[in-house]
N, C-alpha and C positions, 0 to 999 in steps of 0.2 A: 790811414796813418794811425798807429796805436796811440800817439800823443793826443789825438783829437777825441779819444774815447772819454766820455764824461765820468769822472770819479764820483762815487756816492758821497754826499756830505751829510753826515749824521750829527745832529745837535748833541751837545754834551748832556749826559744824564745828570739829573739832580740827585742829591743824597737819598731822598725818599725812593726814587726809582731804582737806585743801586741796591737799596735794602728790600727790594721786591715789593715796593708800594707801602711798606710798613712805616709808621711814624715811630722814631726812636725817642724815648722819654727818660730823663734822669732827674733825680731829686737830691738837693744838697741841704742837709739840716743846718739850722743856724742856732748856735748856742746863745744862752741868755745874755752873756757879756758882749756879744757882737750884734745884737738885735737893733739897738739904738743907732750905732754907727752905720749899719746897713740901711736903715730907714733914711738917715741923713744923706747918704751917698748913693741912694737908689738910682737916680737918673744917670749918674756917671757910670754905674754898673750896667744898667739896662740898655743905654745907648749903644755901646760897642757890641753887645750880644746880639741886638736886633739889626743894627745897620751894617756892622762889619761881618759878623758871623752868620747873619740871616737865620737866627734861631727865634723861636717864640719863648719869651721869658715872663714869669710872673712870681710874685711873692704870695705864698699861701699862708694867710694869717692864722688859720686854724691849726695847721700842722707845723707852723713856724719853719717852713722849708722854702727854698728857691727852687721852682720847677722849670726845667728847660726841655724843649722838644724841637725836633727838626720840622721844617716846613717845606712846601713845594719849592721854595726859593733857596733852601740850603744847598750849597754847591758841593761841599766836601763832607764825607762821612766822618772825618776826624774833627769837624767843627764842634760837635756836641761834647766830645771829651775835652777839647780845649776850653769850651765854655765852663764845664764843670771844674776844671783845674783853676780857671780864672776866679770863679766864685769861692772855691775852697781856699785859695791864696788870700783872698780878702778876709775870709772867716778866721784864718790863722793870725791875722793882724797886719798884713802888708798893706801899704797905701795903694789906692786905685791906680795912681799914675805909674806905679811899678808893676802891678799885676797885669795891666793892659798888654805889657810886653809878651806875656804868655800866649796871647791871642795872635800876635803878629810874628813871633819868631818860633822856629821849630825846636831849637836845641836848648830850651830853658827848662829847668826842673826845680823842684822843691825838695830839699833834704831836711828831715826832722830827726832830732835825737834829744836825749835827756842828759843832763849833767851826770846823773848817776849811772848812765851807760858807760861813762868814761872812768869815773871814780866815785865810789860810795861816800857821799858827804852828807852830814846832817847839821841842823841848827845853824850856828854862827859860821861854820866852815862852808856850808852851802851858800849862805848870804855873801860871804867874802868872795867866793868863786864867781857868783853872779856880778858882784861889784867889780872884780878884776876884768871880766869880759866887757862890761859897759864902760868902765873907766869914768873919770871925773867928767860930769856933764855929757856923758855918752861919747867922749873923745876916742876911747880905744875902739869901740864898736864902729864909729865912723871911719877910723883909720883902716880897719880890716875891710870894711865895705869898699872904700875908695881904691885901695891898692889891689883888691881881688876882683873888682867890678861885680860885686854881689850886693844883695840886700839881706839884712839880718833882723829877725824879730826875736826878742828875749821875752818869753812868757813864763814867768816864775822859773821853774827849773827846766823848762822845755826851750829848745833853740831851733828856729826854722831858718833855713838859708835858701834864698832864691838866686839862681844864676845858671851858667853853663856847667856841664859836668866837671870839667877840669878846674874851673874857678871855685866851685863849691868845695872841692877837695882842698884847695889852698886855704880857703876861709876856715874850713873845718879843722885843718891842721893847726892854724893859729889859735883857734878857740880851745882846742884840746890842750895845747901847750899852756895856755892861761889857766885852765881848770887844774892841770897837774902842778901848778905853782910856779911856772916860769915868770920871771919879772917882766912887766910890760915893755921895758927898754929893750930887752933881748928880742922880744917878739916883734917890736917896731923895726929893729935892724933887719930881721929876716924878711919882714913885709916890704921894706924898701927895696931889697934885692929882688923879691918877687915882682914888685911893681915895675922895676926897670926891665926885667925879663919880658913881662907882658907887653911893655911898650915896644921892645925890639921886635916882638912877634908881629905886631900890627903896623 
């Protein structure tokens, strides 16, 4: 009877085996302004890389880099890239609790742009644009984050957005409107419409 024929059961290949036995290695440089926060949060960063992604991770104090490599236990070839994205997101200024999502979900990205990519602003005009994006006590930034389900980091004139592709676009559109001088009230109204549409979708 053909049903009685034993089918071969091959164990799943590890990432190292898939790479032909080669260990993959990546290095993420840490800028001076993120060095102390990294030291303070090191265990929160190290733990998910090692236990969840099964990578080897270490902080190289000489080169001031976080070094990641695959091990015999690494199951997925994409784990190394996810690990690099996770550390890079922290370096850009995102909280560890937000960046961990990059390891767990596949459709999360980081989009970075500068205020001057949208409109050339200098001196006080640039400061005012940054102020409009943040809002009083960060209120405008939080409103954009909450309605578009994203996380935003304002680093001087650079803006980093963490989220899904479509949500990043929504957050970016709101930020661009503020840079171009739209009053926050008008942007809030648009965001409320966006938030209600997102709720309908899920």
